[in-house]
C-alpha positions as CSV (number, residue, x, y, z in Angstrom):
1,M,63.4,122.1,-148.3
2,T,61.0,124.4,-146.5
3,S,59.6,123.6,-143.1
4,K,56.3,123.1,-144.7
5,E,57.6,120.7,-147.1
6,L,59.4,118.8,-144.4
7,L,56.2,118.5,-142.4
8,Y,54.4,117.1,-145.5
9,V,57.2,114.5,-146.0
10,Q,57.2,113.5,-142.4
11,D,53.3,113.2,-142.5
12,A,53.5,111.1,-145.7
13,I,56.2,108.8,-144.1
14,G,53.9,108.2,-141.1
15,H,51.0,107.3,-143.4
16,E,53.0,105.0,-145.5
17,K,54.5,103.2,-142.4
18,F,51.0,102.8,-141.1
19,M,49.7,101.4,-144.4
20,K,52.6,98.9,-144.9
21,T,52.2,97.7,-141.3
22,C,48.4,97.3,-141.8
23,S,48.9,95.5,-145.2
24,S,51.4,93.1,-143.8
25,Q,49.2,92.2,-140.7
26,T,46.1,91.9,-142.8
27,A,47.7,89.7,-145.5
28,K,48.8,87.3,-142.8
29,Q,45.3,87.0,-141.3
30,L,43.4,86.4,-144.5
31,T,42.5,82.9,-145.5
32,D,41.7,83.7,-149.2
33,G,45.0,83.2,-151.1
34,K,44.2,85.6,-153.9
35,L,43.1,88.4,-151.6
36,S,46.0,87.8,-149.3
37,S,48.4,88.0,-152.2
38,Y,46.8,91.2,-153.5
39,I,47.1,92.8,-150.0
40,A,50.7,91.7,-149.7
41,E,51.4,93.4,-153.1
42,L,49.8,96.6,-151.8
43,G,52.0,96.3,-148.7
44,N,55.1,96.1,-151.1
45,T,53.9,99.2,-152.9
46,H,53.5,101.1,-149.6
47,N,57.0,100.0,-148.5
48,E,58.4,101.3,-151.8
49,L,56.7,104.7,-151.3
50,F,57.9,104.7,-147.6
51,N,61.5,104.3,-148.8
52,K,61.1,107.0,-151.5
53,F,59.8,109.5,-149.0
54,L,62.5,108.5,-146.5
55,N,65.2,109.2,-149.2
56,L,63.9,112.7,-149.5
57,L,65.2,113.5,-146.0
């Protein structure tokens, strides 16, 4: 993996970590059950992407 590719993966990991954290916190704060469930699903998706990027290292 080139240094440029490594920087891209590190950047993507940071973005996915931010998105999964935001999704989790937002889902807990919402009072609408359907919306909260949808945001929690998005958080799970970002968690999966985070793990996939992490496995590249």
